[in-house]
Residue, then its C-alpha position, 0 to 999 in steps of 0.5 A: x585549807x582555804x587561807x582566812x581573810x586578811x582584815x583591815x579595821x579603819x576606826x576614827x574617833x567622835x565621827x557622827x554617824x548622822x553625816x552617814x545616811x548612804x556613806x559619806x552625806x554629799x557635802x562632805x570632800x571625801x572621796x575615799x569614803x565615798x569610793x568605800x562606799x560604793x563597795x560596802x554594806x552601809x549601816x545608816x542607824x549603827x550605834x555606839x556602845x557607849x557615847x565615850x571613848x574608852x567605854x566605847x572602845x572597849x564595847x567595840x573591841x569584846x562586844x559587851x557592854x560597859x557593865x559586863x567591861x567594867x570600863x565604865x569611863x575614860x579611866x577604867x581599867x579594861x582588864x586581861x581576861x576579858x576576849x576582845x576581836x584580837x584574841x579571837x582573830x590571834x588564836x585562830x590564828x591571825x597576826x593582829x597589829x595595831x596603830x593609833x588609838x584604842x584608849x586602853x587604861x591599865x597594864x596590859x596596852x595589847x589586848x590581844x594584838x601581838x604588835x602595837x605600832x604607836x603609843x597611845x595619845x590619851x594617859x593609860x592611868x586612872x587618873x581621869x575618874x570621876x567622882x559619883x560622891x560630889x555631883x556637879x563638880x569639875x575636874x577642870x584640868x580634864x573635863x572637855x570646855x568649850x575652849x573647843x569651840x571658841x579656839x576653832x581654826x586654822x593650824x598646820x601642825x597640832x596634837x592630834x594632827x602629830x599623832x595621826x600622821x605617825x599613825x597612818x605612816x605607821x600603818x602604810x610601813x606596816x601593809x608595806x610591811x606584810x606584802x614581803x611575805x614573810x609571815x605566812x599567816x592572815x593578817x588583821x590589821x587596825x587603825x585607828x585616828x584620834x579625828x576628827x575628835x575635838x578641837x575643831x583646829x584643821x589644816x588650811x587645805x581641808x580648811x579652805x574646802x569648806x568655806x561658806x558652805x551651808x552646812x556651816x550654819x548654827x542648828x537651832x539652838x535651845x535653852x539651858x532651862x529646856x534641856x532635860x537634866x542631863x543635857x543640862x548636867x553636861x553643859x554645867x560639865x562643859x562650864x558654858x557660863x564660863x565662854x560666849x559661845x557665838x554664832x561665828x564660833x559654831x561656824x568656825x567650830x563645824x567648819x575645822x570637824x569637817x574639814x578632818x573628816x576630809x583629813x582623815x579621808x586623805x589618810x585611808x586613802x593612802x592606806x588603801x592605795x598602799x593595800x593595793x598597790x601592794x596587791x594585796x586583798x582584804x575585808x575592810x570595815x570603817x566605823x567611829x567610836x562614837x558621834x559629835x552633836x555639833x551644837x545640835x540640840x544647843x550640845x557638843x562633843x558626846x556623852x549622851x544617848x541623842x544621834x549626833x552622839x551615839x549613832x556611828x556610821x559603819x560600813x563593811x566591804x568584804x566578799x559575800x556581802x552585797x553592796x547596799x544600804x541597811x536600815x535596820x539599828x545595829x551596834x558597834x558591839x556587833x563588830x567581833x562576832x561578825x568579825x569572828x563569822x567572817x573569818x570563819x572563828x566560834x564564839x561559843x565558848x564566851x557565848x553568854x557573856x556577849x552582848x553582840x550579835x553577827x551583822x551578816x543574817x542581818x545583812x543577808x535579809x534576815x530580820x534583827x529581833x533584839x533592840x540596840x542597847x547603850x549605857x553610860x556611866x562617865x562624866x556629866x552624869x550622877x547615875x548610869x543612863x541606858x537606851x535602848x534602839x528598836x525599829x523608829x523608836x528610841x527609850x532613854x532611863x536613868x533613875x535621876x530623870x524622867x524618861x525619855x522615848x522619840x520617834x524618829x522616823x517622825x522626829x529625827x531631831x529628837x525635839x518631842x518627848x513623847x514619855x508622857x503622852x498617853x498615845x504612845x503608852x503602851x510603847x513605852x511600857x513595852x520598853x520598860x519590860x524590856x529595859x527591867x529584863x536588862x539592867x538592874x539600875x541601882x545594882x549598876x549604880x553601886x558597881x560605878x560608884x565601887x570602880x570609882x571609889x578604888x581608883x581613886x584610891x590606887x590613882x593616888x597611891x600610884x602617884x605619890x612616890x617613884x611613877x611607873x607609867x603605864x602607857x605603851x612605849x614602842x621604843x621611845x619616851x612615850x610617856x612625855x608624848x601626847x597627853x599625859x596626866x601629869x600635863x594640863x589639857x588646856x596648855x597642851x593643846x595651845x603649846x602643841x597648837x601652830x601657827x596660833x590665833x588663826 
């Protein structure tokens, strides 16, 4: 019997695919990712299933969009009966392990992984639940604010650096462990970093790589009153009126972000070096959960369907896949079917409830026949948003807002909404028909509101009296490390940073 291939999945957080048009952009100091790109199939137009951490990751792991996983936001439980790629691989005889972040919410902190090497960096409970009953209300202690931009700078240790140093260390120890051959099963190791997610704070040696780089210059600004309604809600959610963001703040934030890409590249290089040094072979995936706006269109972070936020890097190095560029739009929800395809595993039993498709035929030249779909129903929204990406077009729909239609080949910065242009009425009608067939938005909205209401009751009940945390405990007091819901995120990030103010 032919041994199934080992699999190494390298995941990062909030890395925009706009910096990966064909592997890392030339200005990025990322030699290890550039070397990986040379031997990989590179998907230039890969999109997240949902532009926020927990929903994006549940969709990535299951091949299902949020309306199926019911992971609508960063505090919605990922239930144990939804098969993930870890379940599929483990069922087929793999040993499965996770080092790092996957933002699972709920008592199941494994979701098919046989072993978890670290705790998560974010809380496992429902404390970060948005509330559609109170549109426009900020939840200050955990909502994003622009302090990540104004506070960008240099530090040798932070909350996030502490975490990712450990993620890489544990992954390397696991690879050394695997090389000893004490378990003859094929392995699937997922290594998931929290960088380059904000705060935009980096170690000096990476910061200095980008000193004076032209790419630090601020993107073209957009006034609040010129933004679409959802973008305005995101700005309000980020409390934009409380902090003045100057051009120098923007340059420093971008420098910190680029520096942390180089930091992650170093960590990935260490892991790939150990893989090589221990003479192990593996299929390698590189992917991010969602992107980062970096000031484009006046926006920061994610939570929208614009290119900076929704587009992610995706590269696959595998036997039988010819290295090269694929420009057809694809999705991170396609990763699970692709992994199963590469491992020779059938998903037939759950195929009717899977939104993703295998990328192997596409990588080998078969045209894609279905558009890429995205969903968002978390903070900054007041009702779910959905999007479709097909060919050169992107279509965005929300019950509360005007439709949006962009021609990305002619307008990559998404400056001209063509939804009201009679010239494109036929294209708009086609996307409306496709969206109507996929989504019942009133029902989607009702499901999100029901989920939020239930969780507000459950969370408040469970925090009254003795509290048993769901956070994964790797034989240490994990509920006191990194970010937990008895802490203030703003205080935490500052208190974990040293030196401060650089």
